[in-house]
C-alpha positions in Angstrom: 0.0 0.0 0.0 3.1 2.3 0.0 2.2 3.5 -3.5 -1.5 4.0 -2.9 -1.2 7.8 -2.5 0.7 8.1 -5.8 -1.7 5.8 -7.6 -4.7 7.9 -6.4 -3.1 11.2 -7.3 -2.2 10.0 -10.8 -5.6 8.5 -11.4 -7.4 11.5 -10.1 -5.4 14.0 -12.2 -5.5 11.8 -15.3 -9.3 11.6 -15.1 -9.7 15.3 -14.4 -11.4 14.9 -11.0 -10.9 17.6 -8.4 -9.8 16.4 -5.0 -13.3 17.3 -3.6 -15.1 15.3 -6.2 -12.9 12.3 -5.8 -13.2 12.4 -2.0 -17.0 12.8 -2.1 -17.3 9.9 -4.5 -16.3 7.6 -1.6 -18.0 9.6 1.1 -15.0 11.2 2.9 -14.0 14.8 3.5 -11.7 16.5 1.0 -9.3 17.5 3.8 -8.9 13.8 4.8 -8.4 12.8 1.2 -5.7 15.4 0.7 -3.8 14.1 3.7 -3.9 10.6 2.2 -2.8 11.8 -1.2 0.1 13.7 0.4 1.1 10.6 2.3 0.8 12.2 5.7 -2.1 9.9 6.6 -2.2 6.2 5.9 -5.1 5.0 3.8 -7.2 2.6 5.8 -7.7 -0.8 4.3 -11.5 -0.4 4.0 -11.2 2.9 2.2 -8.5 1.5 -0.1 -11.0 -1.3 -1.0 -13.7 1.4 -1.7 -11.4 3.2 -4.2 -10.5 -0.2 -5.8 -14.1 -1.2 -6.3 -15.3 2.1 -7.5 -12.5 3.0 -9.9 -11.1 -0.5 -10.7 -7.7 0.3 -9.2 -5.2 -1.9 -7.4 -4.0 -0.3 -4.2 -3.6 -3.3 -2.0 -1.4 -6.1 -3.2 -1.9 -9.6 -1.7 1.7 -9.7 -0.5 1.2 -6.5 1.5 -0.3 -8.7 4.2 0.7 -12.1 5.4 -1.9 -14.2 7.3 0.7 -15.5 9.8 2.0 -12.0 10.8 0.7 -10.4 13.9 -0.5 -6.9 13.0 -2.4 -6.3 16.2 0.1 -3.7 17.4 -0.5 -1.7 14.3 -4.3 -1.7 14.6 -6.0 1.3 15.9 -9.4 0.8 17.4 -11.9 3.6 17.3 -15.2 3.7 19.0 -18.0 2.5 16.8 -15.7 2.1 13.7 -13.8 -0.8 12.3 -10.1 -1.4 13.0 -7.8 0.8 10.9 -4.3 0.0 9.9 -1.9 2.7 10.9 1.8 3.3 10.2 4.4 5.5 11.8 6.4 8.1 9.8 9.6 9.8 10.9 9.0 13.5 11.7 10.3 15.8 9.0 10.1 13.3 6.1 7.9 14.4 3.3 6.9 12.4 0.2 8.2 13.7 -3.1 5.8 14.8 -5.8 6.3 16.0 -9.4 
């Protein structure tokens, strides 16, 4: 899922969607989508699946997750919402964009 942000950005700009239109198409706020696109927020697995289904994209590769690995320490539980995969990024690092 490391390349998900770049894939979403390229697809959105190629198809001529504004970030607001693209975000609203999967029922999220534009500000949240922009953080995902910039790489400052990890895309949750359920949201990645929504983008994949709606736009026929591949954001999650099967090898991204191994059934035998324990990912429980990376899961963030929110009240009333499903578990979300999170990752940690070193402070000061920013993704590069064209």
